Each structure stands twice: as structure tokens, then as C-alpha cells.
N, C-alpha and C positions, 0 to 999 in steps of 0.2 A: 317389670322383672319379679318372677316370685321369689318369695323368702322364706319358703317352704323345703326344706331339706327331704329329701328322697327317705321313705321307709323301707323299701323294698330294695336290697341289693341287685345289683345287675348278675346274672348268669356266669361263669367264667367264660372267657374269650372263646374255646374251642367247643361251647355249647350254646354259641350263639345261632341265632337264625338270621341268615345275610341276605340285602335286599338289594334287585336290580332296580324292580319297579315297586312305584308305591302298592302296597296291599293293607287293605283292611279288613279285617277277620270279621267282622260284624258284618259286612256286605256279602259273606262265605255263606251259602245255604246247604253245601253237601262238600264231603271232602272224600276222594278216592283214593282209592291206594293199590300199587304195584304191592305185591308178596316178597318174590327173591332180591334179597341185599336191600330191601326198604320197609315192611313188617318184622319179617324174617331175615336175618344178619348171620351170614355164617362166616366160621372162622376161614378165609379165603386161602391161607395155606394148606390147612387141611381138606379143603373143598377143592382148590384147584391141582391139589398134589394127587388126590385118586381122579380126577377127571383127567389128567395126564395118563396116568398109570393106563386108564382104560382107552382112550387113544392111542398110547403108543403099545397095547396089545393088540388093537385091530390092524395098526400099520404093519407089526411084525405076523401077524397071520397074512398080511399081502405080499410077506414076503422083504419088508423093507429091514435094513440092518439095524435097529435100533434099541437090541437087548442093553446095550451100555449105556445109554442116553440116561440121564440123572434130571428130575423139574429142581428149576432154582428159581425159590419165589422173587430172589430181591433181583433179577437179571432184570425183569419189564417193570413197566406201571400202566395204570390205568392213564389214558388220554395221548397213549404214543400213535403212528401211524404206521401200518407196512406197506411200502415199497413192491408192490407187487413184478413191477418191471426189473429191477437192480437186485430183487434179495436183502432188501434193507430195512431197518427200524429206524424211525426217526422222530425225532420230535420239533414241532416246529413252531412258531409263534401267530401271533393272532392275524397277520398277513399272510400266514404261509409258507415264510422263508426257512430253511430248514439250520434248526440250533446246533443240532446234535444227530447223529448218527451213528448205526453199526452195520454192517454188511456179517449177515450172521450174528453171531455172539460178538463179534469183535468191534469195537467202535474204530471208528474212521478219527485219523489225525486232520487237523486242522488242514493240511494244505489240499488232501485227498476229500475232506469233504466239499470245501470249495469248487475244486474242478469237478465235482459230481453234483453238486445243487445250486450254483452260484447263480445261474440261469431258470433255476425252475424252482417253483413253488407248488405247495402244496393244496390241491384244488378237490374238496371231499365229493364232488360231484362227479369225478370221473373215476371209471373203475381203475384205475393204477393203484388209486389207495384203497387202505381198508383201516376203518377208524377204529381205535381200541378204547370202547368209551363206557364197560362196564369193567367191575372185578373179574368178571368170568373168561375175563379177554387174556388172562396172565399164561394160564396154561399154555392154550392157544399160542401167544406169541413166543412164549418158549420153546416149543417142540417146531415149530416153523423155523426161527433161527436154529435150530441144530440143522436140520433137516437142509438148509441151505449151507451149512458146515459141510455135510456129507457129500451135498450135491458138490461143490467146490473140491472135494478131495477125490473125488470120481467115484464114488462110491453107491451112487445111483442110477437109474437106469436116464440114460441121455436124452430120453423122450422127455422127460418131467423136465421142465422151465421153471425160473422161479414162481411163474402166475400158475402154472400147474401143481406146484408145491402147496401152495396157497389155499386152491380150490382142494389139494387132496384132506389139508389138516381141518379144514373148514367141514367139508363132508365126513370126515370120519368124526370129528367131534359133535355133529348132527346125530349120527347114527348111536354115537354112545349114548346120547339123551334120550333118543327113540327107543330104543334097547329096553329102556327100564335098569339096566343093571346097574347103574351108578344113582340114582334115587332112591333103587329098594337098598342101598348101604347107607343111606342118608337115614330113612325109614327106619331100618333098624337099629340103629345107635345115633340117635339126633344129639344126644348129650356133648357127641365126639365134632359135631358137626357146626353147630348151631350154638353162639353167643345170646343169652336170656338178656332181656333189658327190664328189670322189675318196674321201671318207670312206663313203661309202654302202655298196659293194661289203663294206669290212671289217666293220661294223657288220651286217649281214646273215649274213657266216661266223661271226662270234661268237656270234650266237643258234641258229647252226643245230650250230655243233661243241659249244654245251651241251645238245644233244640235244633243241631245238625244233623242232617243226616247220613249216615256213614256209608260207602260198599268199597267193595272187595273187585277190581279188573284184574287179573293175572293172567298171564299165558300158559302156567302151570296145569297139569291135570288136575281131575279132583282127587282119584286115589292118593296124588301126591301132596295136594292145599290141605286135606282134613288131619291128614295126622302131623303137619309141620306148624300150622298155625293153633291146634291144640297143645304141642308142645312150647310153641313160643308165650302163648298166651294165659292157658288155663291155667298155669298153677298160681296165677295172681286173681284167680277171678272167684276165690270162694265157694269151688264148688260149681260154678255156671259154664255155659258152653260159650267157646268163643264166637260161636253164630249167634250170639244175642248181642254183640256187639255191631251187627253189619244190619243196614235194611235190606242189601241185596248182594250177592255173592257171586260173581261172574267167573266164571274158568275157561282155559282156551279160548282167550280172548281174540289174538291172533293180532296183536298189536304188533306194528300200527295201522292195519287195515280197520282193526276197530273204531278209529274214528273217523274212516273214509268209507263208508259203506251203506249197507241195509241188510247184514246178512242175518237170518233169522235166529232166534233163541231156540236152546235144547234144555228142557228141564230135567235137572234130575232127579230122580226121587232119595228117600232115604236108605233104599237098599241098592242104590248104585245105579239103576235103572234109568235107561233114559227114555224120553219120548218129546214130540213136536210139541210146544209152547201154545197153549190153546188158551186165549184170552188176556187180558196185560200183565205185567210184571205184578209177582206178588211178594210183598215184604216177606223176608225171613226164608223163601226159598233159594234154590241154587240152580245157578243157569249156563250152561257153556255158549260160549259162539257170542251173536248178536252185534249189537253196535251200538257207538255212544248216543246216536241221537234216540235210541231208545231209551237211554236212561235218563237224559235231561226231560225227555216228554214224562216218563214216568215220574219224577219228581217235579213238574209244572214247572220249571225254572230254567232261566238263560244260561248259555256258556261261563259268561263271566261270575256266575254265580257259586260257580264247581273250582273249587283246588283240588287240582291231582299232583297225589305224591309218588314219584317212583328216581331209580337210579341209573335209567338207560338214557343218556341225553336225546337220541333221537326216539325210538319207538315211547316212550312215557312223556317226554316234556315237550320237544321239538313238533313232532306230528299235532298233538292234544292242544298246542296252543295257536298252531298255523290255522288248523282246520276248525277247530269245533271254538276257538278263543276262551277255552280253558284258563285259569289261573295255573301256575304250574308251581311246584317244591322239588327241585333235585336234592338226592341225598347221596351224599358223599363223604363216607366214613373215614377217608384217608384225612379228613381235615383235622380230627381229632390231636393226632401224631403231629401233622406238619404244623398248627398252630402253635402249638406247646414246644415244638423244637424254633421255632421263630421268637416266642417271647423268651426262650433261655438265652435265645441267638441276640437279643436287643440291644444290651450295652455295644457289643463289636458292631452290629449292622450298623448302629448309629455312627461308629467312628470310621465305619467302611464310606459312609457316605461322606464324612467329614473331609476325608482321604481323597475321595473323587471329586468333589469342591475344589479340593487346592488344586489338584490335576489340570481340571478345568481350566483354573483360573491360568497355569505356567502353560497351558496349551495356548490358551488365546492370548497370551503374552509373546511366545514365541511366533505365532503366527502373525502377529501385527509387527511384530520385527522384522521378519522376513518382508514383509511386505514393505516396510521401509525400505529394506537395500534395494529390492525392487525398483522403487521412484529415487532413489538416488543413481542407481543406473542407467536410468532414464531421463536424469537431470529435475526430478519432479519434487515439490518439496515434502519429508514425510508425516506420515500423521504425527497428530498432536503428542506430547510426552512421551515422543522418542527421542536418544539422541542423535546429534546430526551427522556424525561421522562413521564410517563404513568400521573402522578398528575397534567403537564402544560399542556399535550393534551385534560385532562377532563375539567379542568379548562377553556379551551380556549372553548371548546365545548359547555360548559355550558353559556357561552356569545355568542356565536354563536347563537345559538336557542334562546336565548333571544332578539338578534336582529334581528333575522327572524322575530318571530312573533309580534314584534313591527312593521316592515315593512308590514307584512301582513294588520294590520290596518290600514296603510296607500292605501294599494294597493286595500284592499276589495271595498270601494265606488268607489274609479275610473274605477276598474274592470266592476261593476256591471252597473254604467253610460255609461260605453264603451259599453255593451253587449246588450244595449236599443235603440242604436245610430237607426234613420230608422224604426225600430218597436219596440215597447217596450215590444213585449212578447216574438218576436221571434229574435229582434236584424236584423242587417244589413240582408240585401238582400243576397249581395255576399259572406260573412263572417261566418263560425261556430266557433266560438270560435276565435282561433287566426291561423286557416287555411282558406283556400278557402272552399265556401259550395259547394255541389251538383251542384247547380244549376250553380255556378261560372265555375266548372270544364266543363258542358254541354256546356256552352258559349264560352269557351276558345277553346273548340278543336273546332267547327260549327260555329262558329260567326266572321266573320272578322272583322268586327266592331260592337260597340253597343254604344246606345247614348238614350236620355230620349223621343226623338220626333223629326216626320221625319223634320221637320221646323230647327232643328239643322244644317242639310245637307246644310244650307246658309250659315252658318259660314264654313264650307270645303269647298264651292263653287265649282262649277262643273271644277275647273282644278286644287283643292288639291291634294298635294299628302301626304297620312298618313305613317307612319315609326312606325312598331311595336318598341315599347322598349325592349331594352336589359333584358331578363331576369334573375331574382335573382336565387341563387342557394345557399343552406345552408352553402358551403365553402367559399361564398364570403365575405370579410373582415367586410363590413358590417353588415352582417346578424349574425354577432356575432358569429360564429359555433368555435366549442371546441375539 
């Protein structure tokens, strides 16, 4: 055992890099980045409010009665799932069982939720379900739920069912992006929409100076990427260009297809003109489209030597890991707020867990005493250490029921506050009740590591070694399995 005490303190918990699969940064030779909500972090309230406004205007132009609707940034959260069949928004645990649900904007009570979903589980491969896996989903979920309310009130064309409403919102959102007016607003006033991170440039420089190749692969267009990256990085570069940080810049990559195809690259000139790529990829140039295999070939490295960092669970993380075997890092900005809230609640959480252990012990004794009564009724000996007479058993059961009811009164407010950590309505991002959420399961399966922002990699360093924790199992002694 080492007697040398640590000389470098660890980062605060909310700025750590969390590990699902062991990652040795010294084995990583290239690091790729998405742009939106990865290198460029938007104020989601400001961005989503404008996205909502553009969709609202498009819907109004189509004659829908949406003028009085308002964006509510606290109504929904990343990781929820739209139920196209029923007009619901649900939260599911890792097995796909629904733990919370709204119909439109209104939460279903326990009985209604049970009737609706007791025999249903969320399978994201089915077209019925739409996974809200980025912060860009907040405005879409909000206006979809509000349209469901209008539909139920009889204010929409009866030919629009819940699935058609979902398609309408998605198509309208895509139209708002394609027309470019929303992005033009962002370009015109980036200070309003983008949160700058002064530590980001130093993090990228550390990676480059450690010999790693850096590349950008974003689905955004060049005319948007250039000003957004300049605003985000150049104030901290002492006069340099953000492009000096990257060996390759790829725009309109069309992820996830970028990871599974052989689409050719188009080169973008300094004046914005485009032409077919002639010859190999060149460092310092800007390209449109292309494919991931060509990036690997350009750097002359295997897939497992690339770490790709993005915010989209499917398009950035799932596909790159499954098809290319790239290592993956998922950015979840909400983690900072959530972990801070969990730390502040730590004493109460410990009290809640202690009360739940007490409750489990009372429930176990009640179950054992009921078994003793059953055996006595059938002339069999009761379990060891239980009363031998029915009268004593009934008296003890009454006492246990009273104790359990009193304990429930202590547990209820603690459980309610615990369920609101991170998000008042939907609770922690990666939990669904006492289980992992569906989003947590996706991250566990496909993201090697996850963290709240790219600059947290500075704490890991280009030479860091992250080891996956020993996974807990129900039969572990600490888990209290019975």
C-alpha cells in the first residue's frame, strides 16, 4: 500500500468524467468532436424558445390555432419518449417500463398510468416511440404536448391523429432549421445564445500538444459552423484562428450515415465555393459530407484509437461505437445541476435509504408472520422464531402495520424531494424511480465515458486512465438482497 498522499486534488464531482468502459487516453491517437451542444454549448432556454417560436409561426401559417401557446422550458427534459400512438410523453426505466407519463401536458395519475402501460414497454426500435435524446428536443416535446391538448379539445382537424401531430411537429421543426432563419438569429447575436467556456481552448491545446489529432465532424453547414466556432474559441486564442486547432474540419457530415457509408467529400474553399475533392484529405482544409472510414484512413489509425465526443446518444455515440468501434464520450450538460443537487441532498438521501431499510425489515417480518398464520391454519409448524399462537401473531401484525404506516409518513416527503432532484417534474436524468432510466441504459451500452462538458477532459488529461467501476449486483451484500 502506497504511503504517498495525493498531491493533485480531484475535480469537483460535477466536473468529473464518468466511466462505463475502461479508457486509456494514452492509447487514443485522434479525438473527434461534434459541434452543437458539444463544443458549442447553447443556453437551451434561449435557443429552444426561438426554435419554438419559429415552429409556432409555421404552424400558424398552416392555419393551426397556436397563437396563444407559450414555450415552457421546465415542462419536459432530455431522455423522455413520445408515444405517437396515445399522444403521451413518458419516462421509462432501463427495461422499458413506464414510470411517469403525461397525456399532452397533464400528468397521468397512478391508476391511469397503470391501466395504460402495465402491459406495455418502451422499445425504441418500434416506430411508435420517439426518443428525446438531445437538448434540441425540448421545444419539440413542448409544442407536441400542447397540440395534443388542442386535439383533445376539438380545436384541430380531426384527420390529425397523435402520430400525424408528431410528424407535423418534426417536419415543421426541420423546415425551420432548413430555412436558416433560426440560425441567422444565432449568428447575429451569439452572446445571447452561446455560453462560452474559457477552459475549452486549453483543453484542446493539451490534446494537440500531446500528439493527438483533432477533427470536427458536425451536421451543421459551413456558413453556420464558421461563426459559431469563431465565437466560441477565438476569444481565448490570442489572435489565432479556431481552425488551427483542428487537423480536419467536416461539415454537413450527415451523421449517423457518416459512420456507415462511402459518400465522397466535397472541398469548401476559402471563399465558400465548393468542388469535388481531388486527391487525399489535406490537413487544415474544410470538407463537406464524406465518411468515417476515410477519416480513419487519413490518420492511418484503427477505430479503437479514435475518441469521438458528442451530445446525441444515437447519431454521435451509438452508431460510431457499433459500426466503427470508435471510443465514445457523451456530453450531458444537465449533469452539473443534477450532481450539485444530489450532493446538497446527500444527508436526506442517507436518511431516506435508512428508512427504506427499516421498511423492508418490517415488510419481511409481516410476510413471515402471514406465512406462520397460513401454516397454523393447515396444521404445519410455523417458521422459526415466530409466535406459536394465532392471537399473538395477529397482535404483532397489527403493531407492524401501525409501525409501517408511521414510517411511510416519514418516507413520503423524503422520497418526493429525492424524485425531484435535477428536474422538478421528471426527476434525475439517469434515474427512473429507484432504477436506471432508459437514457441511462442507452448511455451505459454505447458511451465509454460521459461528462458534462468537453473542458472536463482537462481534468482527465491526455494521459489519464479511467477504470470502470465494479458493477453492483442485487446479490451483493451492500445491495441488501434477500
